[in-house]
PyMOL Python script that loads the backbone (N, CA, C, O; Angstrom):
from pymol import cmd

cmd.read_pdbstr("""\
ATOM      1  N   ASP A   1      96.811 -95.849-334.476  1.00  0.00           N
ATOM      2  CA  ASP A   1      96.945 -95.973-336.606  1.00  0.00           C
ATOM      3  C   ASP A   1      96.331 -96.195-337.042  1.00  0.00           C
ATOM      4  O   ASP A   1      96.170 -97.228-337.692  1.00  0.00           O
ATOM      5  N   ILE A   2      95.206 -94.703-336.797  1.00  0.00           N
ATOM      6  CA  ILE A   2      93.990 -94.581-337.732  1.00  0.00           C
ATOM      7  C   ILE A   2      94.364 -93.779-339.057  1.00  0.00           C
ATOM      8  O   ILE A   2      94.631 -92.677-338.579  1.00  0.00           O
ATOM      9  N   THR A   3      94.585 -93.639-340.732  1.00  0.00           N
ATOM     10  CA  THR A   3      94.001 -93.334-341.623  1.00  0.00           C
ATOM     11  C   THR A   3      92.791 -93.020-341.468  1.00  0.00           C
ATOM     12  O   THR A   3      92.112 -93.982-341.829  1.00  0.00           O
ATOM     13  N   VAL A   4      92.356 -92.448-341.231  1.00  0.00           N
ATOM     14  CA  VAL A   4      90.920 -91.715-341.768  1.00  0.00           C
ATOM     15  C   VAL A   4      90.321 -90.816-340.723  1.00  0.00           C
ATOM     16  O   VAL A   4      90.085 -90.762-339.516  1.00  0.00           O
ATOM     17  N   PRO A   5      90.171 -89.947-342.164  1.00  0.00           N
ATOM     18  CA  PRO A   5      88.843 -88.489-341.560  1.00  0.00           C
ATOM     19  C   PRO A   5      88.569 -88.763-339.949  1.00  0.00           C
ATOM     20  O   PRO A   5      88.392 -89.981-339.957  1.00  0.00           O
ATOM     21  N   THR A   6      88.430 -88.330-338.548  1.00  0.00           N
ATOM     22  CA  THR A   6      88.238 -88.786-338.004  1.00  0.00           C
ATOM     23  C   THR A   6      87.646 -87.528-337.471  1.00  0.00           C
ATOM     24  O   THR A   6      88.643 -86.836-337.260  1.00  0.00           O
ATOM     25  N   LEU A   7      86.355 -86.667-337.053  1.00  0.00           N
ATOM     26  CA  LEU A   7      85.834 -86.182-336.487  1.00  0.00           C
ATOM     27  C   LEU A   7      85.772 -86.817-334.789  1.00  0.00           C
ATOM     28  O   LEU A   7      85.023 -87.784-334.656  1.00  0.00           O
ATOM     29  N   ILE A   8      86.470 -86.355-333.578  1.00  0.00           N
ATOM     30  CA  ILE A   8      85.785 -86.236-332.192  1.00  0.00           C
ATOM     31  C   ILE A   8      85.026 -85.326-331.478  1.00  0.00           C
ATOM     32  O   ILE A   8      85.547 -84.507-330.721  1.00  0.00           O
ATOM     33  N   LEU A   9      83.691 -85.418-331.685  1.00  0.00           N
ATOM     34  CA  LEU A   9      82.528 -84.693-330.089  1.00  0.00           C
ATOM     35  C   LEU A   9      83.109 -84.815-329.243  1.00  0.00           C
ATOM     36  O   LEU A   9      83.659 -85.886-328.985  1.00  0.00           O
ATOM     37  N   ALA A  10      83.201 -83.744-328.489  1.00  0.00           N
ATOM     38  CA  ALA A  10      83.535 -84.024-326.847  1.00  0.00           C
ATOM     39  C   ALA A  10      82.889 -82.983-326.116  1.00  0.00           C
ATOM     40  O   ALA A  10      83.033 -81.779-326.326  1.00  0.00           O
ATOM     41  N   GLY A  11      81.859 -83.741-324.869  1.00  0.00           N
ATOM     42  CA  GLY A  11      81.438 -83.200-324.186  1.00  0.00           C
ATOM     43  C   GLY A  11      82.645 -82.269-323.491  1.00  0.00           C
ATOM     44  O   GLY A  11      83.742 -82.812-323.358  1.00  0.00           O
ATOM     45  N   LYS A  12      82.488 -80.969-323.072  1.00  0.00           N
ATOM     46  CA  LYS A  12      82.973 -80.498-321.913  1.00  0.00           C
ATOM     47  C   LYS A  12      83.360 -81.577-320.371  1.00  0.00           C
ATOM     48  O   LYS A  12      84.383 -81.935-319.787  1.00  0.00           O
ATOM     49  N   TYR A  13      81.554 -81.823-320.174  1.00  0.00           N
ATOM     50  CA  TYR A  13      81.779 -82.288-318.918  1.00  0.00           C
ATOM     51  C   TYR A  13      81.592 -83.406-318.577  1.00  0.00           C
ATOM     52  O   TYR A  13      81.152 -83.675-317.459  1.00  0.00           O
ATOM     53  N   ASP A  14      81.884 -84.290-319.463  1.00  0.00           N
ATOM     54  CA  ASP A  14      81.994 -85.686-319.477  1.00  0.00           C
ATOM     55  C   ASP A  14      82.694 -86.425-318.624  1.00  0.00           C
ATOM     56  O   ASP A  14      83.924 -86.451-318.669  1.00  0.00           O
ATOM     57  N   GLU A  15      81.869 -87.224-317.603  1.00  0.00           N
ATOM     58  CA  GLU A  15      83.147 -88.004-316.611  1.00  0.00           C
ATOM     59  C   GLU A  15      82.866 -89.542-317.142  1.00  0.00           C
ATOM     60  O   GLU A  15      82.257 -90.224-316.318  1.00  0.00           O
ATOM     61  N   ILE A  16      83.092 -89.984-317.968  1.00  0.00           N
ATOM     62  CA  ILE A  16      82.804 -90.707-319.132  1.00  0.00           C
ATOM     63  C   ILE A  16      84.525 -91.073-319.572  1.00  0.00           C
ATOM     64  O   ILE A  16      85.194 -91.997-319.109  1.00  0.00           O
ATOM     65  N   THR A  17      85.052 -89.848-320.792  1.00  0.00           N
ATOM     66  CA  THR A  17      85.570 -89.876-321.391  1.00  0.00           C
ATOM     67  C   THR A  17      86.034 -88.725-321.068  1.00  0.00           C
ATOM     68  O   THR A  17      85.656 -87.675-321.586  1.00  0.00           O
ATOM     69  N   LEU A  18      86.819 -88.812-320.262  1.00  0.00           N
ATOM     70  CA  LEU A  18      87.708 -87.436-319.643  1.00  0.00           C
ATOM     71  C   LEU A  18      88.133 -86.542-320.862  1.00  0.00           C
ATOM     72  O   LEU A  18      88.699 -86.808-321.923  1.00  0.00           O
ATOM     73  N   MET A  19      87.489 -85.007-320.136  1.00  0.00           N
ATOM     74  CA  MET A  19      88.270 -84.485-321.608  1.00  0.00           C
ATOM     75  C   MET A  19      90.154 -84.763-321.889  1.00  0.00           C
ATOM     76  O   MET A  19      90.606 -84.820-323.033  1.00  0.00           O
ATOM     77  N   ASP A  20      91.156 -84.924-320.478  1.00  0.00           N
ATOM     78  CA  ASP A  20      91.633 -84.653-321.251  1.00  0.00           C
ATOM     79  C   ASP A  20      92.543 -85.722-321.823  1.00  0.00           C
ATOM     80  O   ASP A  20      93.583 -85.449-322.423  1.00  0.00           O
ATOM     81  N   VAL A  21      91.841 -87.673-321.482  1.00  0.00           N
ATOM     82  CA  VAL A  21      91.941 -88.223-322.235  1.00  0.00           C
ATOM     83  C   VAL A  21      90.945 -88.554-323.900  1.00  0.00           C
ATOM     84  O   VAL A  21      90.785 -89.666-324.404  1.00  0.00           O
ATOM     85  N   GLN A  22      90.346 -87.048-324.522  1.00  0.00           N
ATOM     86  CA  GLN A  22      89.471 -87.282-325.640  1.00  0.00           C
ATOM     87  C   GLN A  22      91.072 -86.395-326.362  1.00  0.00           C
ATOM     88  O   GLN A  22      91.824 -87.080-327.056  1.00  0.00           O
ATOM     89  N   LYS A  23      91.422 -84.882-326.093  1.00  0.00           N
ATOM     90  CA  LYS A  23      92.552 -84.713-326.148  1.00  0.00           C
ATOM     91  C   LYS A  23      93.503 -85.294-327.272  1.00  0.00           C
ATOM     92  O   LYS A  23      93.834 -84.980-328.415  1.00  0.00           O
ATOM     93  N   ARG A  24      93.837 -86.530-326.157  1.00  0.00           N
ATOM     94  CA  ARG A  24      95.206 -87.025-326.247  1.00  0.00           C
ATOM     95  C   ARG A  24      94.305 -88.313-327.676  1.00  0.00           C
ATOM     96  O   ARG A  24      94.815 -88.604-328.758  1.00  0.00           O
ATOM     97  N   MET A  25      93.512 -88.603-327.371  1.00  0.00           N
ATOM     98  CA  MET A  25      93.262 -88.915-328.888  1.00  0.00           C
ATOM     99  C   MET A  25      92.588 -87.720-329.908  1.00  0.00           C
ATOM    100  O   MET A  25      91.384 -87.764-330.162  1.00  0.00           O
ATOM    101  N   HIS A  26      93.134 -87.052-330.260  1.00  0.00           N
ATOM    102  CA  HIS A  26      92.984 -85.666-331.083  1.00  0.00           C
ATOM    103  C   HIS A  26      93.915 -85.346-331.205  1.00  0.00           C
ATOM    104  O   HIS A  26      93.999 -84.414-332.005  1.00  0.00           O
ATOM    105  N   GLU A  27      95.379 -85.863-330.506  1.00  0.00           N
ATOM    106  CA  GLU A  27      96.284 -85.403-330.641  1.00  0.00           C
ATOM    107  C   GLU A  27      97.345 -86.376-330.914  1.00  0.00           C
ATOM    108  O   GLU A  27      98.546 -86.136-331.038  1.00  0.00           O
ATOM    109  N   LYS A  28      96.521 -87.933-331.022  1.00  0.00           N
ATOM    110  CA  LYS A  28      97.095 -88.826-331.607  1.00  0.00           C
ATOM    111  C   LYS A  28      97.143 -89.228-332.767  1.00  0.00           C
ATOM    112  O   LYS A  28      97.979 -89.947-333.313  1.00  0.00           O
ATOM    113  N   ILE A  29      95.804 -88.537-333.334  1.00  0.00           N
ATOM    114  CA  ILE A  29      94.815 -89.359-334.707  1.00  0.00           C
ATOM    115  C   ILE A  29      95.276 -88.077-335.359  1.00  0.00           C
ATOM    116  O   ILE A  29      95.090 -86.893-335.078  1.00  0.00           O
ATOM    117  N   LYS A  30      96.063 -88.813-336.505  1.00  0.00           N
ATOM    118  CA  LYS A  30      96.641 -87.811-337.035  1.00  0.00           C
ATOM    119  C   LYS A  30      95.785 -86.988-337.728  1.00  0.00           C
ATOM    120  O   LYS A  30      94.810 -87.688-338.004  1.00  0.00           O
ATOM    121  N   GLY A  31      95.515 -85.108-338.453  1.00  0.00           N
ATOM    122  CA  GLY A  31      94.124 -84.565-339.243  1.00  0.00           C
ATOM    123  C   GLY A  31      93.319 -85.003-337.876  1.00  0.00           C
ATOM    124  O   GLY A  31      92.206 -84.555-338.153  1.00  0.00           O
ATOM    125  N   SER A  32      93.222 -85.433-336.935  1.00  0.00           N
ATOM    126  CA  SER A  32      92.026 -85.206-336.625  1.00  0.00           C
ATOM    127  C   SER A  32      91.732 -83.913-336.109  1.00  0.00           C
ATOM    128  O   SER A  32      92.472 -83.018-335.702  1.00  0.00           O
ATOM    129  N   GLU A  33      89.815 -84.052-336.266  1.00  0.00           N
ATOM    130  CA  GLU A  33      88.634 -82.167-335.690  1.00  0.00           C
ATOM    131  C   GLU A  33      88.897 -82.771-334.653  1.00  0.00           C
ATOM    132  O   GLU A  33      89.460 -83.835-334.398  1.00  0.00           O
ATOM    133  N   MET A  34      88.333 -81.816-333.955  1.00  0.00           N
ATOM    134  CA  MET A  34      87.179 -82.113-331.705  1.00  0.00           C
ATOM    135  C   MET A  34      86.904 -80.970-331.870  1.00  0.00           C
ATOM    136  O   MET A  34      87.687 -80.145-332.342  1.00  0.00           O
ATOM    137  N   ILE A  35      85.969 -80.781-331.578  1.00  0.00           N
ATOM    138  CA  ILE A  35      84.512 -79.916-331.562  1.00  0.00           C
ATOM    139  C   ILE A  35      84.250 -80.250-330.074  1.00  0.00           C
ATOM    140  O   ILE A  35      83.863 -81.400-329.864  1.00  0.00           O
ATOM    141  N   ILE A  36      84.400 -79.426-329.002  1.00  0.00           N
ATOM    142  CA  ILE A  36      84.136 -79.582-327.504  1.00  0.00           C
ATOM    143  C   ILE A  36      82.231 -78.574-327.283  1.00  0.00           C
ATOM    144  O   ILE A  36      81.872 -77.411-327.467  1.00  0.00           O
ATOM    145  N   PHE A  37      81.725 -79.493-326.949  1.00  0.00           N
ATOM    146  CA  PHE A  37      80.473 -78.742-326.424  1.00  0.00           C
ATOM    147  C   PHE A  37      80.712 -78.487-324.722  1.00  0.00           C
ATOM    148  O   PHE A  37      80.976 -78.994-323.631  1.00  0.00           O
ATOM    149  N   ASP A  38      80.423 -77.408-325.397  1.00  0.00           N
ATOM    150  CA  ASP A  38      80.285 -76.451-323.259  1.00  0.00           C
ATOM    151  C   ASP A  38      79.665 -76.962-322.413  1.00  0.00           C
ATOM    152  O   ASP A  38      80.120 -77.143-321.283  1.00  0.00           O
ATOM    153  N   ASN A  39      78.063 -77.429-322.917  1.00  0.00           N
ATOM    154  CA  ASN A  39      76.982 -76.949-322.469  1.00  0.00           C
ATOM    155  C   ASN A  39      76.616 -78.483-322.014  1.00  0.00           C
ATOM    156  O   ASN A  39      75.510 -78.767-321.553  1.00  0.00           O
ATOM    157  N   ALA A  40      77.786 -79.545-322.217  1.00  0.00           N
ATOM    158  CA  ALA A  40      77.147 -81.253-322.662  1.00  0.00           C
ATOM    159  C   ALA A  40      77.871 -82.355-321.399  1.00  0.00           C
ATOM    160  O   ALA A  40      78.142 -81.436-320.627  1.00  0.00           O
ATOM    161  N   LYS A  41      78.163 -83.098-320.956  1.00  0.00           N
ATOM    162  CA  LYS A  41      78.070 -83.730-320.851  1.00  0.00           C
ATOM    163  C   LYS A  41      78.190 -85.073-321.340  1.00  0.00           C
ATOM    164  O   LYS A  41      77.560 -85.104-322.397  1.00  0.00           O
ATOM    165  N   HIS A  42      78.878 -86.636-321.003  1.00  0.00           N
ATOM    166  CA  HIS A  42      78.531 -87.961-322.028  1.00  0.00           C
ATOM    167  C   HIS A  42      77.907 -87.666-323.283  1.00  0.00           C
ATOM    168  O   HIS A  42      78.310 -87.584-324.443  1.00  0.00           O
ATOM    169  N   ASN A  43      76.545 -87.498-322.570  1.00  0.00           N
ATOM    170  CA  ASN A  43      75.508 -87.799-323.934  1.00  0.00           C
ATOM    171  C   ASN A  43      75.324 -86.357-325.084  1.00  0.00           C
ATOM    172  O   ASN A  43      74.659 -85.418-324.646  1.00  0.00           O
ATOM    173  N   LEU A  44      75.823 -86.249-326.288  1.00  0.00           N
ATOM    174  CA  LEU A  44      75.541 -85.260-326.815  1.00  0.00           C
ATOM    175  C   LEU A  44      74.724 -85.066-327.009  1.00  0.00           C
ATOM    176  O   LEU A  44      74.271 -83.971-326.674  1.00  0.00           O
ATOM    177  N   LEU A  45      74.064 -85.859-327.594  1.00  0.00           N
ATOM    178  CA  LEU A  45      72.431 -86.079-327.775  1.00  0.00           C
ATOM    179  C   LEU A  45      71.487 -85.694-327.412  1.00  0.00           C
ATOM    180  O   LEU A  45      70.452 -86.348-327.283  1.00  0.00           O
ATOM    181  N   VAL A  46      71.722 -83.993-327.055  1.00  0.00           N
ATOM    182  CA  VAL A  46      70.723 -84.174-326.214  1.00  0.00           C
ATOM    183  C   VAL A  46      69.461 -82.188-326.849  1.00  0.00           C
ATOM    184  O   VAL A  46      69.999 -81.091-327.001  1.00  0.00           O
ATOM    185  N   GLY A  47      68.323 -82.386-326.988  1.00  0.00           N
ATOM    186  CA  GLY A  47      67.714 -81.110-327.092  1.00  0.00           C
ATOM    187  C   GLY A  47      68.593 -80.115-328.167  1.00  0.00           C
ATOM    188  O   GLY A  47      68.403 -80.364-329.357  1.00  0.00           O
ATOM    189  N   LYS A  48      69.209 -79.395-327.957  1.00  0.00           N
ATOM    190  CA  LYS A  48      69.612 -78.801-328.604  1.00  0.00           C
ATOM    191  C   LYS A  48      70.725 -78.735-329.136  1.00  0.00           C
ATOM    192  O   LYS A  48      71.111 -77.911-329.965  1.00  0.00           O
ATOM    193  N   ASN A  49      71.440 -79.852-328.548  1.00  0.00           N
ATOM    194  CA  ASN A  49      73.037 -79.806-329.418  1.00  0.00           C
ATOM    195  C   ASN A  49      72.426 -80.770-331.144  1.00  0.00           C
ATOM    196  O   ASN A  49      73.182 -80.758-332.115  1.00  0.00           O
ATOM    197  N   ASN A  50      71.400 -81.307-331.198  1.00  0.00           N
ATOM    198  CA  ASN A  50      70.771 -82.184-331.914  1.00  0.00           C
ATOM    199  C   ASN A  50      70.985 -80.977-333.543  1.00  0.00           C
ATOM    200  O   ASN A  50      72.183 -81.050-333.817  1.00  0.00           O
ATOM    201  N   GLU A  51      70.710 -80.600-333.946  1.00  0.00           N
ATOM    202  CA  GLU A  51      70.446 -79.557-335.009  1.00  0.00           C
ATOM    203  C   GLU A  51      72.223 -79.633-335.784  1.00  0.00           C
ATOM    204  O   GLU A  51      72.549 -80.072-336.887  1.00  0.00           O
ATOM    205  N   GLU A  52      73.262 -78.893-334.462  1.00  0.00           N
ATOM    206  CA  GLU A  52      73.897 -78.367-333.883  1.00  0.00           C
ATOM    207  C   GLU A  52      75.104 -79.599-334.658  1.00  0.00           C
ATOM    208  O   GLU A  52      76.059 -79.353-335.394  1.00  0.00           O
ATOM    209  N   ILE A  53      74.552 -81.066-334.100  1.00  0.00           N
ATOM    210  CA  ILE A  53      75.917 -81.452-334.313  1.00  0.00           C
ATOM    211  C   ILE A  53      75.525 -82.399-336.119  1.00  0.00           C
ATOM    212  O   ILE A  53      76.163 -83.179-336.826  1.00  0.00           O
ATOM    213  N   LEU A  54      74.628 -81.968-336.174  1.00  0.00           N
ATOM    214  CA  LEU A  54      73.354 -82.536-337.755  1.00  0.00           C
ATOM    215  C   LEU A  54      74.648 -81.732-338.131  1.00  0.00           C
ATOM    216  O   LEU A  54      75.791 -82.173-338.003  1.00  0.00           O
ATOM    217  N   ASN A  55      74.318 -80.507-338.607  1.00  0.00           N
ATOM    218  CA  ASN A  55      75.709 -79.772-338.903  1.00  0.00           C
ATOM    219  C   ASN A  55      76.303 -80.004-338.825  1.00  0.00           C
ATOM    220  O   ASN A  55      76.713 -80.356-339.931  1.00  0.00           O
ATOM    221  N   ILE A  56      77.403 -80.266-337.670  1.00  0.00           N
ATOM    222  CA  ILE A  56      78.916 -80.796-337.839  1.00  0.00           C
ATOM    223  C   ILE A  56      78.844 -81.521-338.580  1.00  0.00           C
ATOM    224  O   ILE A  56      79.095 -81.217-339.747  1.00  0.00           O
ATOM    225  N   LEU A  57      78.371 -83.137-338.134  1.00  0.00           N
ATOM    226  CA  LEU A  57      78.576 -84.204-339.256  1.00  0.00           C
ATOM    227  C   LEU A  57      78.650 -84.197-341.342  1.00  0.00           C
ATOM    228  O   LEU A  57      79.259 -84.779-342.239  1.00  0.00           O
ATOM    229  N   LYS A  58      77.398 -82.938-341.151  1.00  0.00           N
ATOM    230  CA  LYS A  58      77.252 -83.637-342.559  1.00  0.00           C
ATOM    231  C   LYS A  58      78.325 -82.074-343.434  1.00  0.00           C
ATOM    232  O   LYS A  58      78.438 -81.858-344.641  1.00  0.00           O
ATOM    233  N   ASN A  59      78.837 -81.396-342.445  1.00  0.00           N
ATOM    234  CA  ASN A  59      80.066 -80.922-342.772  1.00  0.00           C
ATOM    235  C   ASN A  59      80.973 -81.548-343.144  1.00  0.00           C
ATOM    236  O   ASN A  59      81.602 -81.528-344.201  1.00  0.00           O
ATOM    237  N   PHE A  60      81.074 -82.251-342.069  1.00  0.00           N
ATOM    238  CA  PHE A  60      82.528 -83.060-341.812  1.00  0.00           C
ATOM    239  C   PHE A  60      82.323 -83.831-343.173  1.00  0.00           C
ATOM    240  O   PHE A  60      83.320 -83.806-343.895  1.00  0.00           O
ATOM    241  N   TYR A  61      81.311 -84.462-343.632  1.00  0.00           N
ATOM    242  CA  TYR A  61      80.911 -85.555-344.599  1.00  0.00           C
ATOM    243  C   TYR A  61      81.028 -84.603-346.242  1.00  0.00           C
ATOM    244  O   TYR A  61      81.542 -85.119-347.235  1.00  0.00           O
ATOM    245  N   LYS A  62      80.640 -83.646-346.241  1.00  0.00           N
ATOM    246  CA  LYS A  62      81.018 -82.970-347.751  1.00  0.00           C
ATOM    247  C   LYS A  62      82.547 -82.930-347.818  1.00  0.00           C
ATOM    248  O   LYS A  62      83.179 -83.387-348.770  1.00  0.00           O
ATOM    249  N   LYS A  63      83.092 -82.362-346.760  1.00  0.00           N
ATOM    250  CA  LYS A  63      84.937 -82.218-346.415  1.00  0.00           C
ATOM    251  C   LYS A  63      85.572 -83.366-346.778  1.00  0.00           C
ATOM    252  O   LYS A  63      86.397 -83.389-347.691  1.00  0.00           O
ATOM    253  N   ILE A  64      85.256 -84.327-346.135  1.00  0.00           N
ATOM    254  CA  ILE A  64      85.922 -85.836-346.985  1.00  0.00           C
ATOM    255  C   ILE A  64      85.771 -86.409-347.346  1.00  0.00           C
ATOM    256  O   ILE A  64      86.229 -87.551-347.331  1.00  0.00           O
ATOM    257  N   LYS A  65      84.380 -85.525-348.361  1.00  0.00           N
ATOM    258  CA  LYS A  65      83.853 -86.478-349.919  1.00  0.00           C
ATOM    259  C   LYS A  65      84.530 -85.545-350.699  1.00  0.00           C
ATOM    260  O   LYS A  65      85.219 -86.089-351.562  1.00  0.00           O
ATOM    261  N   ASP A  66      84.585 -84.046-350.696  1.00  0.00           N
ATOM    262  CA  ASP A  66      85.041 -83.925-352.033  1.00  0.00           C
ATOM    263  C   ASP A  66      86.836 -83.671-351.884  1.00  0.00           C
ATOM    264  O   ASP A  66      87.521 -83.102-352.733  1.00  0.00           O
ATOM    265  N   GLU A  67      87.507 -84.451-350.148  1.00  0.00           N
ATOM    266  CA  GLU A  67      88.954 -84.267-350.664  1.00  0.00           C
ATOM    267  C   GLU A  67      88.983 -85.674-351.635  1.00  0.00           C
ATOM    268  O   GLU A  67      89.994 -85.961-352.277  1.00  0.00           O
TER     269      GLU A  67
END
""", "prot")
cmd.dss("prot")
cmd.show_as("cartoon", "prot")
cmd.util.cbc("prot")
cmd.orient("prot")
């Protein structure tokens, strides 16, 4: 029943929220966007991902703000 813009950031090797669960969430949330980090588990906010995640969030916010 989620009707707001939704961004799913997923770690490919996440052992807490498994990839198939994350993919199902993406499929069930109409219009959601999903970005998979190939180099991460559950904690995406590790060193080299921080800047990339910040840019992803800025772009997502700008996109939904402009809609």
